[in-house]
C-alpha positions in Angstrom: -166.9 -17.1 76.1 -164.8 -14.9 78.4 -162.2 -12.5 76.9 -159.6 -14.7 78.8 -161.1 -18.0 77.4 -160.7 -16.3 74.0 -157.1 -15.3 74.3 -156.3 -18.8 75.6 -158.1 -20.2 72.5 -156.0 -17.9 70.2 -152.8 -19.0 72.0 -153.5 -22.8 71.3 -153.6 -22.0 67.7 -150.0 -20.4 67.9 -151.0 -16.6 68.0 -148.6 -14.3 69.8 -150.7 -11.7 71.3 -150.3 -8.0 71.6 -152.4 -5.9 73.8 -154.0 -3.1 71.6 -155.8 0.2 72.4 -159.5 0.2 71.7 -162.2 2.6 70.4 -164.8 4.1 73.1 -168.6 4.6 72.3 -168.0 8.2 71.2 -165.2 7.0 68.6 -162.2 8.3 70.8 -159.1 6.0 71.3 -158.5 4.7 74.7 -155.0 6.1 74.7 -154.2 9.6 76.2 -154.9 11.3 72.8 -158.4 10.3 72.7 -160.3 11.9 69.8 -157.2 13.1 68.5 -155.4 9.9 67.9 -154.5 9.4 64.3 -154.6 5.4 64.6 -157.7 4.8 66.8 -157.6 1.3 68.1 -154.9 0.0 66.2 -151.6 0.9 68.2 -150.2 -1.0 71.1 -150.7 -0.6 74.9 -147.5 -2.2 75.6 -144.4 0.0 75.7 -142.4 -2.0 73.1 -145.2 -2.5 70.7 -144.8 -5.7 68.6 -141.7 -6.9 70.6 -143.9 -7.3 73.6 -146.1 -10.0 71.9 -146.5 -13.2 74.3 -148.1 -16.4 74.7 -148.2 -16.1 78.2 -151.8 -15.7 79.4 -150.5 -14.4 82.8 -148.9 -11.5 81.1 -152.0 -10.5 79.3 -154.6 -10.8 82.2 -153.7 -7.3 83.5 -154.6 -5.9 80.2 -158.0 -7.9 79.7 -159.3 -8.7 83.1 -162.1 -6.6 85.1 -163.9 -5.8 81.9 -161.1 -3.4 80.4 -161.4 -2.1 77.1 -158.7 -3.7 75.0 -158.4 -4.8 71.3 -156.5 -8.1 70.4 -153.6 -7.8 68.1 -151.1 -10.5 67.1 -147.5 -10.3 66.0 -147.6 -11.5 62.5 -144.8 -13.3 60.8 -142.6 -15.8 62.8 -143.9 -15.0 66.5 -147.4 -16.3 65.2 -146.4 -18.6 62.3 -148.7 -16.9 59.9 -148.3 -13.8 57.3 -151.3 -11.8 56.1 -152.5 -10.7 52.9 -154.8 -7.5 53.6 -157.2 -6.6 50.8 -157.3 -2.8 50.9 -159.0 -2.2 47.7 -161.8 0.2 47.7 -163.6 -1.6 44.7 -166.1 -4.3 46.0 -166.0 -6.1 42.7 -162.3 -6.5 42.6 -162.3 -7.7 46.0 -164.8 -10.3 45.1 -162.7 -11.5 42.2 -159.5 -11.9 44.5 -161.8 -14.0 47.2 -163.0 -16.3 44.4 -159.3 -17.2 43.8 -158.4 -17.8 47.3 -157.9 -21.3 48.8 -159.9 -22.2 51.9 -157.9 -20.7 55.0 -158.3 -18.5 58.1 -160.1 -15.5 57.0 -161.1 -12.1 59.2 -163.6 -9.4 58.2 -162.3 -6.2 59.7 -164.4 -3.5 61.1 -164.3 -1.6 58.0 -165.7 -4.5 56.0 -162.1 -5.7 54.4 -160.7 -8.9 54.5 -157.5 -10.4 55.8 -156.4 -13.8 54.4 -153.9 -15.7 56.7 -151.3 -18.2 55.3 -148.5 -20.2 56.9 -145.2 -18.2 57.8 -142.8 -17.9 54.8 -139.5 -17.1 56.3 -137.9 -15.5 53.1 -140.8 -13.0 52.9 -140.1 -9.2 52.8 -141.7 -8.3 55.9 -144.0 -5.5 54.6 -144.6 -4.6 50.9 -147.6 -3.3 48.8 -149.1 -5.4 45.9 -150.5 -3.6 43.1 -150.8 -6.3 40.3 -153.4 -8.4 41.9 -157.2 -8.1 40.9 -157.2 -5.5 43.8 -154.7 -3.5 45.9 -153.3 -5.5 48.9 -150.8 -5.1 51.7 -148.7 -7.9 53.1 -147.8 -8.3 56.7 -145.2 -10.4 58.1 -142.7 -10.6 60.8 -142.4 -7.0 62.5 -146.1 -6.1 61.9 -149.3 -6.4 63.7 -152.7 -7.6 62.9 -156.0 -7.0 64.6 -158.3 -10.0 65.5 -161.9 -10.5 66.6 -163.7 -9.4 68.6 -161.7 -6.1 68.5 -163.5 -2.7 67.8 -163.0 -0.6 64.8 -163.4 3.1 64.5 -166.1 2.9 62.3 -168.3 1.6 64.9 -168.0 -2.0 63.4 -166.1 -5.0 64.9 -163.8 -7.5 63.5 -165.3 -11.1 63.1 -164.1 -14.5 61.9 -165.2 -15.5 58.5 -163.4 -18.8 58.5 -162.1 -19.5 62.4 -158.9 -21.4 62.8 -161.2 -24.3 64.3 -162.8 -24.7 60.9 -159.6 -25.6 58.8 -156.1 -26.0 58.4 -153.9 -23.0 57.7 -153.1 -23.0 54.0 -149.9 -22.3 52.3 -150.1 -19.3 49.9 -151.0 -20.3 46.4 -148.3 -20.5 43.7 -149.9 -17.8 41.5 -150.1 -15.5 44.7 -146.4 -15.9 45.5 -145.5 -15.0 41.9 -146.5 -11.4 42.9 -144.9 -11.2 46.4 -141.3 -10.1 46.7 -138.9 -12.4 48.7 -135.5 -11.4 50.3 -133.8 -13.8 47.8 -135.2 -11.8 45.0 -134.2 -8.5 46.7 -130.8 -9.7 47.0 -130.4 -10.9 43.6 -131.4 -7.3 42.3 -128.8 -5.7 44.3 -126.1 -8.1 43.5 -126.7 -7.1 39.9 -126.3 -3.5 40.4 -122.4 -3.5 40.6 -119.9 -1.0 39.1 -116.8 -2.2 37.6 -114.9 -2.2 40.9 -117.4 -4.4 42.4 -119.0 -1.8 44.6 -122.8 -2.2 45.6 -125.5 0.4 45.0 -124.9 1.9 48.5 -121.4 2.4 48.0 -121.0 4.3 44.6 -122.6 7.0 42.7 -124.5 6.0 39.5 -125.5 7.9 36.5 -128.9 6.5 35.5 -132.4 7.4 34.1 -135.2 8.7 36.5 -137.3 5.7 35.8 -134.8 3.2 36.7 -133.8 5.3 39.9 -137.6 5.3 40.8 -137.5 1.6 40.4 -134.2 1.1 42.5 -135.7 3.6 45.5 -138.7 1.2 45.5 -136.6 -1.8 45.8 -134.3 -0.2 48.5 -137.5 0.7 50.7 -139.0 -2.8 50.1 -136.0 -4.0 52.0 -136.1 -1.5 54.8 -137.6 -2.5 58.6 -140.8 -0.4 59.4 -141.1 1.9 62.2 -143.1 0.9 65.3 -144.3 3.1 68.0 -142.6 2.7 71.1 -139.6 1.1 69.7 -137.6 4.2 68.4 -139.9 4.8 65.5 -138.7 8.3 65.2 -135.1 7.2 64.9 -135.9 4.3 62.6 -137.9 6.7 60.2 -135.3 9.5 60.0 -132.7 7.0 59.3 -134.4 5.5 56.4 -135.6 8.8 55.0 -132.0 10.1 55.3 -130.8 7.1 53.2 -133.2 7.7 50.8 -132.3 11.1 50.3 -128.7 10.4 50.3 -129.2 7.5 47.8 -131.8 8.7 45.6 -131.8 12.5 46.2 -131.7 13.8 42.5 -135.4 12.6 42.4 -137.6 15.6 43.1 -139.2 15.7 46.5 -142.6 14.9 45.1 -141.5 11.5 43.9 -139.4 10.8 47.1 -142.5 11.7 49.0 -144.8 9.2 47.2 -142.1 6.5 47.4 -141.8 7.0 51.3 -145.7 7.3 51.5 -146.0 3.7 50.1 -143.2 2.5 52.7 -144.9 4.6 55.6 -148.2 2.9 55.2 -146.9 -0.1 56.7 -145.7 1.6 59.6 -147.3 1.0 63.2 -148.8 3.5 63.2 -148.1 5.6 60.2 -146.8 9.0 60.2 -149.1 12.0 59.0 -148.3 13.4 55.6 -147.2 16.5 57.8 -144.8 14.7 59.6 -143.4 12.7 56.7 -143.0 16.0 54.8 -141.0 17.4 57.8 -138.7 14.6 58.1 -138.2 14.5 54.3 -137.2 18.3 54.6 -134.8 17.8 57.5 -133.1 14.9 55.8 -132.8 17.4 52.7 -130.8 19.8 55.1 -128.4 17.3 56.8 -127.5 14.4 54.2 -124.4 14.7 51.9 -124.4 13.5 48.2 -121.3 11.2 48.6 -123.3 8.2 47.8 -125.9 9.6 45.7 -127.2 7.7 42.7 -127.9 10.7 40.2 -129.5 11.3 36.8 -126.7 13.6 35.7 -122.8 13.9 36.4 -123.1 17.2 38.1 -123.7 16.2 41.6 -123.3 19.4 43.8 -121.8 19.0 47.5 -123.7 21.6 49.4 -121.5 22.7 52.1 -122.5 24.1 55.4 -122.6 27.7 55.3 -121.8 28.3 59.2 -117.9 28.3 59.3 -118.1 28.5 63.2 -119.8 25.0 63.4 -117.7 22.0 64.0 -118.9 18.9 62.5 -121.2 16.8 64.6 -121.3 13.2 63.8 -122.6 11.2 66.8 -126.3 10.7 67.5 -128.1 9.1 70.5 -128.5 5.2 69.9 -132.1 3.7 69.6 -131.6 1.7 73.0 -131.7 5.0 74.9 -135.4 5.6 73.9 -136.5 2.8 76.2 -139.8 2.8 78.4 -141.9 5.6 79.4 -138.7 8.2 79.1 -138.0 7.1 75.5 -141.7 7.2 74.5 -142.2 10.8 75.8 -139.1 11.9 74.0 -140.3 10.3 70.7 -143.6 11.9 71.1 -142.6 15.3 71.4 -139.4 15.2 69.1 -141.5 16.1 65.9 -142.9 19.0 67.8 -140.1 20.8 69.3 -136.8 22.2 68.0 -134.9 21.0 71.0 -132.5 18.2 70.8 -134.0 14.9 71.7 -130.7 14.2 73.5 -131.1 17.2 75.7 -134.7 16.5 76.5 -134.0 12.8 77.4 -131.0 13.5 79.7 -132.7 16.6 81.4 -135.9 14.1 81.9 -133.6 11.4 83.4 -132.0 13.9 85.9 -135.2 15.7 86.9 -137.2 12.3 87.3 -134.3 10.8 89.1 -134.3 13.6 91.8 -138.0 13.6 92.1 -137.8 9.7 92.9 -135.3 10.3 95.6 -132.7 8.1 97.5 -135.1 5.0 98.3 -133.9 3.0 95.4 -130.3 2.2 95.4 -127.8 -0.3 93.6 -124.9 -1.6 95.6 -121.3 -1.9 94.2 -119.0 -3.2 96.9 -119.7 -1.0 99.9 -121.0 2.0 97.8 -124.5 2.7 97.2 -125.7 4.4 94.0 -128.8 6.4 93.8 -130.9 8.0 91.0 -129.2 11.4 91.4 -127.5 12.5 88.2 -125.3 15.5 87.3 -125.7 16.8 83.7 -124.1 19.5 81.7 -126.2 20.3 78.4 -123.8 22.0 75.8 -124.9 24.0 72.9 -124.9 27.2 71.4 -127.4 29.8 72.2 -129.7 28.7 69.4 -129.5 25.1 70.2 -132.8 24.7 72.0 -131.2 24.0 75.7 -133.9 26.1 77.2 -136.6 24.5 75.2 -135.7 21.1 76.2 -135.8 22.2 80.1 -139.3 23.7 79.2 -140.7 20.5 78.2 -139.3 18.6 81.3 -140.7 21.4 83.7 -144.0 21.1 82.0 -144.1 17.2 82.7 -142.4 17.4 86.1 -145.2 20.0 87.2 -147.9 17.5 86.2 -146.0 14.5 87.7 -144.8 16.2 91.1 -146.0 19.5 91.8 -144.5 19.8 95.2 -141.3 18.9 93.9 -141.4 21.4 91.2 -142.5 24.1 93.5 -139.9 23.4 96.2 -137.0 21.3 95.1 -135.4 23.2 92.2 -132.6 25.7 93.0 -131.1 28.1 90.7 -128.1 30.6 91.0 -126.3 28.5 93.6 -122.7 30.3 93.8 -121.3 29.4 97.1 -121.1 26.2 99.3 -122.6 27.9 102.2 -125.6 28.9 100.2 -126.0 25.6 98.8 -126.1 23.7 102.3 -128.2 26.2 103.7 -130.8 25.4 100.9 -131.0 21.9 102.0 -129.8 22.1 105.6 -131.2 19.8 108.5 -134.2 21.6 110.5 -133.3 23.1 113.5 -133.8 20.6 116.6 -136.3 21.6 119.5 -135.0 22.7 122.9 -135.5 19.5 124.4 -132.5 18.2 122.7 -134.3 15.1 121.2 -133.3 13.6 118.1 -135.9 13.7 115.3 -135.9 11.8 111.9 -134.2 14.1 109.3 -136.6 14.6 106.4 -135.1 14.0 102.8 -134.0 17.2 101.3 -134.4 16.8 97.4 -133.0 19.4 95.3 -132.4 19.8 91.4 -129.5 22.6 91.1 -130.7 24.2 87.9 -128.1 26.5 86.2 -129.2 28.0 82.9 -125.7 29.8 83.0 -123.5 26.9 84.1 -120.3 29.3 83.7 -121.4 31.4 86.7 -121.0 28.8 89.4 -117.7 27.6 87.8 -116.6 31.0 87.9 -117.5 31.3 91.5 -115.7 28.2 92.4 -112.4 30.0 91.5 -112.8 32.7 94.1 -110.4 32.4 97.1 -112.0 30.2 99.8 -115.3 29.2 97.9 -116.4 25.7 98.8 -118.8 25.1 96.1 -116.6 22.8 94.2 -115.9 20.3 97.1 -119.6 20.4 98.3 -120.9 19.6 95.0 -118.7 16.6 94.9 -119.6 15.5 97.9 -123.4 15.7 97.0 -122.8 13.7 94.1 -121.6 10.9 96.5 -124.5 11.5 98.6 -122.0 12.2 101.8 -123.2 14.6 104.6 -122.7 18.3 103.8 -121.1 20.6 106.2 -119.1 23.9 106.6 -116.5 23.4 109.2 -115.5 27.1 109.4 -118.7 28.2 110.9 -118.0 27.2 114.6 -121.1 26.5 116.8 -123.3 27.7 114.1 -121.9 25.5 111.5 -124.4 24.4 108.7 -125.0 20.8 108.2 -127.1 18.5 105.6 -127.2 15.0 106.6 -130.2 14.0 104.5 -129.6 15.9 101.1 -130.3 14.2 97.8 -128.9 16.6 95.0 -128.9 16.5 91.4 -127.5 19.1 88.8 -128.5 20.3 85.6 -126.5 22.8 84.0 -126.5 24.5 80.4 -123.5 26.2 79.0 -122.1 27.1 75.3 -119.1 25.2 73.8 -117.0 28.5 73.9 -117.8 29.0 77.5 -116.7 25.5 78.4 -113.8 25.4 76.4 -112.6 28.8 78.2 -113.4 27.7 81.7 -112.8 24.0 82.2 -110.0 23.1 79.4 -106.9 22.5 81.4 -108.6 24.0 84.6 -108.2 22.8 88.1 -111.8 21.6 87.9 -110.8 19.0 85.4 -108.4 17.2 87.8 -110.2 17.5 91.2 -113.0 15.1 90.3 -115.6 17.9 89.5 -115.8 17.3 85.8 -116.0 13.7 85.8 -119.2 13.5 87.8 -121.0 15.1 85.1 -122.8 13.5 81.9 -121.6 15.9 79.1 -124.5 16.2 76.6 -123.9 18.1 73.3 -127.3 19.5 72.1 -128.2 21.1 68.8 -131.5 22.4 67.3 -132.8 19.6 64.9 -135.4 21.6 63.1 -137.1 25.0 62.5 -140.7 25.4 63.7 -141.7 29.1 63.5 -145.0 28.4 65.6 -143.4 26.2 67.9 -145.0 23.0 67.4 -148.1 21.2 69.0 -147.3 20.4 72.9 -150.6 19.2 73.6 -149.2 15.8 72.3 -147.8 15.5 76.0 -151.2 15.5 77.5 -151.7 12.4 79.5 -147.7 11.7 80.1 -147.5 14.0 83.1 -150.0 11.4 84.9 -148.1 8.5 83.6 -144.9 9.7 85.0 -146.5 10.6 88.2 -147.5 6.9 88.6 -144.1 5.7 87.5 -142.3 8.1 90.0 -144.6 6.8 92.9 -144.0 3.4 92.0 -140.2 3.9 91.8 -140.2 5.3 95.3 -141.5 2.3 96.9 -138.3 0.3 95.6 -135.5 -0.2 97.5 -132.5 -2.4 96.7 -132.1 -3.0 93.0 -130.0 -6.0 91.3 -129.1 -6.8 87.8 -130.6 -10.0 86.0 -128.0 -12.6 84.9 -128.4 -11.5 81.5 -127.6 -8.0 82.4 -124.6 -9.0 84.2 -123.1 -11.0 81.3 -123.4 -8.0 79.4 -121.7 -5.7 82.1 -119.0 -8.1 82.2 -118.5 -7.9 78.5 -118.3 -4.0 78.4 -116.7 -3.3 81.8 -112.8 -3.7 80.8 -113.5 -1.1 77.8 -115.3 1.4 80.3 -112.3 1.0 82.4 -109.7 1.6 79.5 -107.4 4.6 80.2 -108.3 7.8 78.3 -105.6 10.6 78.4 -105.7 14.2 78.8 -108.8 16.4 79.5 -111.1 14.0 77.8 -110.1 11.2 80.1 -110.2 13.2 83.3 -113.9 14.2 82.5 -114.9 10.5 81.5 -113.2 8.6 84.1 -116.4 7.8 86.2 -118.0 6.0 83.2 -118.9 3.0 85.3 -120.7 4.9 88.3 -122.9 7.0 85.7 -123.8 4.1 83.7 -125.1 2.3 87.1 -127.1 5.4 87.8 -128.8 5.6 84.3 -129.7 1.9 84.2 -131.1 2.3 87.7 -133.3 5.1 86.7 -134.6 3.2 83.6 -135.3 0.2 85.8 -137.2 1.9 88.6 -139.1 4.3 86.0 -140.4 0.8 84.7 -141.4 -0.2 88.1 -138.6 -3.0 88.1 -136.5 -4.1 91.1 -134.3 -5.8 88.6 -132.0 -3.9 86.0 -132.9 -6.0 82.9 -130.6 -6.2 79.9 -132.9 -3.6 78.3 -132.2 -1.1 81.0 -128.4 -1.7 80.9 -128.6 -1.3 77.1 -130.3 2.1 77.7 -127.8 3.3 80.0 -124.9 2.3 77.7 -126.6 4.2 74.8 -126.9 7.3 77.0 -123.3 7.1 78.1 -121.8 6.2 74.6 -123.4 9.6 73.5 -122.1 11.6 76.6 -118.6 10.1 76.1 -118.4 11.0 72.3 -119.7 14.6 73.3 -117.1 14.8 76.1 -114.4 13.7 73.6 -115.6 16.4 71.0 -115.4 19.2 73.9 -112.1 18.1 75.7 -109.8 16.1 73.2 -107.2 18.0 71.6 -107.5 16.0 68.6 -110.9 17.2 68.0 -112.2 18.8 64.6 -111.5 22.5 63.7 -114.2 24.6 62.7 -114.0 26.1 59.1 -113.2 29.4 60.4 -110.2 27.9 62.6 -109.1 25.9 59.6 -108.9 29.2 57.4 -106.9 31.3 59.8 -104.5 28.0 60.1 -104.1 27.9 56.5 -103.6 31.7 56.3 -100.8 31.5 58.9 -99.0 28.8 57.2 -99.0 30.7 53.8 -98.0 33.9 55.9 -95.4 33.4 58.5 -95.2 36.3 60.9 -98.5 37.5 59.9 -100.3 39.9 62.6 -103.8 39.6 64.1 -104.7 42.8 62.0 -103.5 40.9 58.8 -105.6 38.0 59.3 -108.9 40.2 60.4 -108.3 42.2 57.0 -108.1 38.9 54.9 -110.4 36.5 56.6 -112.5 38.1 59.5 -114.0 41.4 58.0 -117.6 40.1 58.8 -116.4 38.4 62.3 -116.5 40.0 65.7 -113.2 40.7 67.7 -114.3 38.0 69.9 -115.0 35.5 67.4 -111.4 35.9 66.1 -109.7 35.9 69.4 -111.5 32.5 70.4 -110.6 31.0 67.4 -106.8 32.0 67.8 -106.8 30.9 71.4 -108.3 27.2 69.9 -105.4 27.2 67.5 -102.7 28.0 70.3 -104.1 25.6 72.7 -104.1 22.7 70.1 -100.4 23.3 69.2 -101.6 24.5 65.8 -99.8 27.9 65.6 -97.6 29.9 68.3 -97.6 33.5 69.0 -94.8 35.7 69.7 -95.2 39.1 71.2 -92.3 41.7 70.8 -91.9 44.8 72.8 -90.1 47.8 71.4 -90.4 50.9 73.8 -94.2 51.1 74.3 -95.3 49.4 71.2 -96.2 45.7 71.4 -96.7 43.7 68.4 -98.0 40.0 68.2 -97.0 37.7 65.2 -98.2 34.2 64.5 -96.5 31.1 63.1 -97.1 27.6 62.2 -96.3 25.3 65.0 -93.3 23.0 63.5 -93.7 19.9 65.5 -89.9 18.9 64.3 -88.6 21.8 66.2 -88.6 22.1 69.8 -88.2 25.8 69.9 -91.4 26.2 68.1 -93.4 24.6 70.7 -93.0 27.2 73.2 -95.9 28.6 75.0 -96.3 32.5 73.6 -92.9 33.7 73.8 -92.5 37.1 74.7 -89.3 39.1 73.4 -88.0 42.6 74.0 -85.8 44.6 71.6 -84.5 46.6 74.6 -81.6 44.6 75.8 -80.6 45.3 79.5 -77.1 44.3 81.1 -78.0 42.8 84.5 -75.4 42.3 87.2 -76.6 39.5 89.6 -75.1 36.9 91.8 -75.5 33.5 90.3 -76.9 30.8 92.8 -76.2 27.1 92.4 -77.6 24.2 94.2 -75.4 21.2 95.4 -78.0 18.4 94.5 -76.5 16.1 97.3 -76.2 18.4 100.2 -79.2 20.9 99.3 -77.3 23.8 100.1 -76.9 27.1 98.4 -73.6 28.2 96.8 -72.7 31.7 95.6 -70.7 32.3 92.9 -68.9 35.5 91.4 -71.3 37.6 89.5 -71.0 37.7 85.8 -72.4 40.1 83.1 -74.7 38.9 80.4 -77.2 40.1 78.0 -80.3 38.7 79.7 -84.0 39.2 78.4 -86.2 38.2 81.4 -89.4 37.5 79.4 -87.6 35.1 77.2 -85.8 33.2 80.1 -89.1 32.7 81.9 -90.9 31.6 78.8 -88.2 29.1 78.0 -88.3 27.9 81.7 -92.2 27.5 81.5 -91.8 25.6 77.9 -89.2 23.1 79.5 -91.3 22.5 82.7 -94.4 21.7 80.3 -92.4 19.7 77.8 -91.0 17.4 80.5 -93.6 17.1 83.0 -91.4 19.0 85.6 -92.7 19.3 89.3 -91.6 22.0 91.4 -91.7 21.6 95.1 -90.5 23.6 98.1 -87.3 22.1 99.6 -86.5 22.0 103.1 -84.2 25.1 102.8 -87.0 27.3 101.7 -86.0 27.2 98.0 -88.5 26.3 95.4 -86.8 23.9 93.1 -87.2 21.0 90.7 -88.0 17.5 92.6 -85.3 15.4 93.2 -86.1 12.8 90.8 -86.0 15.4 87.8 -82.9 17.4 88.6 -80.6 15.6 85.9 -82.7 17.7 83.3 -81.2 20.7 84.8 -78.6 23.0 83.2 -76.9 26.0 84.6 -79.0 28.5 82.6 -82.2 26.9 83.8 -80.8 26.9 87.3 -80.2 30.4 87.2 -83.6 31.4 85.8 -85.5 29.3 88.5 -83.3 30.9 91.3 -83.7 34.4 90.2 -87.5 33.9 89.4 -88.7 32.4 92.6 -92.0 34.2 92.9 -92.9 33.0 89.3 -92.1 29.3 90.1 -93.8 29.6 93.4 -97.0 29.6 91.3 -96.6 26.2 90.1 -96.2 24.6 93.6 -99.5 23.2 95.1 -100.6 25.5 97.8 -101.0 22.5 100.6 -97.3 21.5 99.8 -94.9 22.4 102.7 -92.1 20.2 101.6 -90.9 18.4 98.6 -92.5 15.0 99.7 -95.8 16.7 100.2 -96.0 18.2 96.7 -98.3 16.9 94.0 -98.2 17.4 90.4 -99.8 20.5 88.7 -101.2 21.4 85.4 -99.6 23.4 82.8 -99.3 27.0 83.1 -102.2 28.8 80.9 -101.7 31.7 78.8 -103.5 34.1 81.1 -101.6 33.1 84.1 -98.2 33.3 82.2 -99.0 36.8 80.9 -100.2 37.8 84.3 -96.9 37.2 85.8 -94.8 37.9 82.9 -96.2 41.8 83.3 -94.4 42.1 86.7 -91.2 41.1 84.7 -91.8 44.0 82.0 -92.3 46.4 84.9 -89.0 45.2 86.3 -87.1 45.6 82.9 -88.5 49.0 82.5 -87.3 50.0 85.8 -83.8 48.7 85.0 -84.0 50.8 81.8 -84.7 53.9 83.7 -82.2 53.5 86.4 -79.5 52.8 83.6 -80.6 56.4 82.0 
């Protein structure tokens, strides 16, 4: 009987087949790990493991035809209608005792000589559990697990064989005496329902004081309820979540006890983690979990606070759906062996692979075509592993597309002209004939993302508009070069930048890049180092993935137009309104291209799978990535984001010590902090309207004082106010503007005590508080827009008229008349003090003249 006939025979008995890796003649696994595989011949070939089980012979043929070496697995439980009792005892006599008590049912002898007994599926059965009260130790495998069937090969050299074939008898129900030893979901629920506090709270919601034996019993019951980790289906995330929950709930047990409990649960994983890996996950969970819900053996539960005062609490994580297909498998494989954040690895790999694929695949939205090019910003501290993430991706891409790695990565781009020159069209021959312009792929890699942002602010720098156009896949050209102008008509650009949160906050918060469409083209990805690996980890686990990625990229390049499946379209319709919701402030401006970015992410997931259709799993993966990036952007750009502990301490000190100076704060709180750390913290508090600072100048001495920002008092919401104790009597002609005729009238001069710094500061605060737009009138005067003049008073009119050079700064450079002006952003601290400095010099000159 051929292997295909065997599969059809198994399907006829109701088995749902999972193609499995096998064992070669030399004892190696057929997977890329070969002899280093820890679970030879026992893990799926398909990307999603047990979830790819099928009864469709056509889907199975590619794995088994042409004499391919492939073991046969089945999805136990509901998919195949069976559950399995696995005799795992080393004592042959005890195994014989068990066999003598079993009814006649389907029975398999494994390659190692152990026996598998099959029974009719029982829906209430706990998926995976160990039984130690039978004559011999056994495992139970139900829904979510995989069993190996004949004629599969075993690592010992033997093969699986039928002892009782399905054609020889009916599948039996499990005997009553056996079911007494096996846990059911109803029994677990009953045990948990009895574990209540006086307030009716469950085990997971309360802190209990119990003895250690009872705590072990509860931990076992909890783990029996947990799902199993399956390779290729976010196995790492499932494992870490369960280990973290065990530490959170039962963390008063010693690590040795927790490890033993987790080892029993781990044995049913597919495949199980090694002892080293499980120890590592337990260690990491100890570092990062809290004791809020801990079941404890005493009353002294200690809450170990993070010692890093500068770290803002980070609470979101990359969803399991993001780890789809080959991309997700690569990240899950390398994650235990690197300190880099898996989110950083995944986003970097999506960006690099998307650029390597090129512009052939596309998805249409109306008249627009979206391709596989992404703009990604990896944001993390210096020690967050940003560089490690790229090193991993760079290694893979060198194996997958060496030509791209050598010729299509550009670093240090700082001008639009230099950027276009990098991807410009080749010069035409003298005969003037038109030739096909080759695709110019380019990944702009900036390990110092702050530098191009700073370069964009130089006068006449064209980098920002050219990058924005490149995201849109438009033709790029520099118009100012005359006959020798540069042009790139077939450029395909992706961007991968790395920056620290402090740099990002200083450079982009409330900047022009936030409002001109630059920031919203980026996927903002927060990263942090996930573990400590003094020796760097074993990156040889990636061996073989470069070749698989090469094949996936080559296949993706052959795909053109991509569409969504009906199921994916339905999901898109369900989430669309939420994605299009209005988000306010800098956070909103940084995320208002949610839909196009999700389209591009789902396109990459689909074509890497070799699919011309975006299936629901591709869209779910893209939504999971976007959700992570959206929350990262909210953390960076939202004014309501959480303060660091150091910032909170400064705020508390200012509240208790109104009018304190920076020296006071340093002496009280920052003796071990650098001046930059203190300045950065104060800037954050001022920008978030937590505190205000006022500077006074008395002669040549300038003093800065800090006060709490009282939200009930408008006067306290000023931008930093600069006052001077030297009052100057200024005689000037007051100018008023007739709002109807737009003409200027001159009145008699009056004498008044005027403080030029105070007046400008009050005018700036008034502008920001009321959203005032300044425009250039037809008579040449910079003034308030016609729809807002009712907010003016005489004092403001005087200040605006007497400080035209300052007001001019608020008017867009392109505006020539009131009707052409556009809204501007608030005046920053840096800009205000730069302009106010000129007023200080003006006041000093008046003093000298008076003397």
